C-alpha positions in Angstrom: -13.6 13.8 -23.0 -12.8 15.0 -19.3 -11.9 12.4 -16.9 -12.8 12.9 -13.1 -10.8 11.7 -10.2 -12.0 11.2 -6.3 -9.6 12.5 -3.9 -10.1 11.1 -0.4 -8.8 11.6 2.9 -8.3 15.2 2.7 -7.4 17.5 5.5 -10.4 19.7 6.8 -7.9 22.7 5.9 -7.7 21.9 2.2 -9.5 24.0 0.1 -10.2 24.2 -3.7 -7.1 26.2 -4.7 -4.7 24.0 -2.8 -6.2 21.0 -4.1 -5.8 22.5 -7.6 -2.1 23.6 -7.1 -1.1 20.2 -6.0 -2.8 18.5 -8.8 -1.6 20.8 -11.3 2.3 20.3 -10.4 4.5 18.8 -13.1 2.6 20.8 -15.6 -0.7 19.0 -15.5 -3.8 21.0 -16.8 -6.7 21.0 -14.3 -10.1 21.9 -15.7 -11.7 22.0 -12.1 -10.8 20.9 -8.5 -13.6 20.8 -5.8 -13.6 20.3 -2.3 -16.9 18.9 -1.1 -18.4 20.9 1.8 -21.0 19.9 4.5 -24.4 22.0 3.4 -24.7 23.2 7.0 -21.5 23.9 8.8 -19.5 24.7 5.3 -16.7 22.4 6.7 -14.8 19.8 4.3 -16.4 16.4 4.3 -12.9 15.2 3.7 -13.1 14.4 -0.3 -13.2 16.1 -3.3 -13.1 15.9 -7.3 -10.3 16.9 -9.9 -11.3 17.1 -13.2 -8.7 16.8 -16.1 -9.3 17.5 -19.9 -6.8 14.7 -20.9 -6.9 11.1 -19.8 -3.4 10.7 -19.8 -2.9 13.4 -17.5 -5.6 12.1 -15.2 -3.8 8.9 -15.1 -0.5 10.6 -14.7 -2.0 12.5 -11.8 -3.8 9.5 -10.2 -0.4 7.3 -10.3 1.7 10.2 -8.7 -0.7 11.8 -6.1 -2.1 8.7 -4.7 -0.4 8.1 -1.1 1.1 11.5 -1.2 1.0 13.9 1.6 -1.2 17.0 1.3 -1.6 19.2 4.3 -0.8 16.4 6.8 -2.8 13.7 5.3 -2.0 10.7 3.1 -4.1 10.9 -0.4 -6.3 8.3 -1.9 -6.9 9.0 -5.5 -9.2 6.9 -7.8 -11.0 7.2 -10.9 -14.4 8.9 -9.9 -17.6 6.7 -10.4 -20.4 8.7 -12.0 -23.8 9.1 -9.8 -26.8 7.0 -11.2 
């Protein structure tokens, strides 16, 4: 079952490709990486989601990336909560 991580405090310059590249480091297999953008302006809202197929890889990525610098910002990485 896929596991999704919330990634907060993203730079406005971070895009889907750079988010995926950062999280696929160390050989982790990323299913998807998406930076959430404002509907009207198209500008990043400062957060995104990264999805992994393997729970172990997701846990490893969360521990490795939380507090790391990406595009000049310190990332906050947590397990994503499903919308109700």
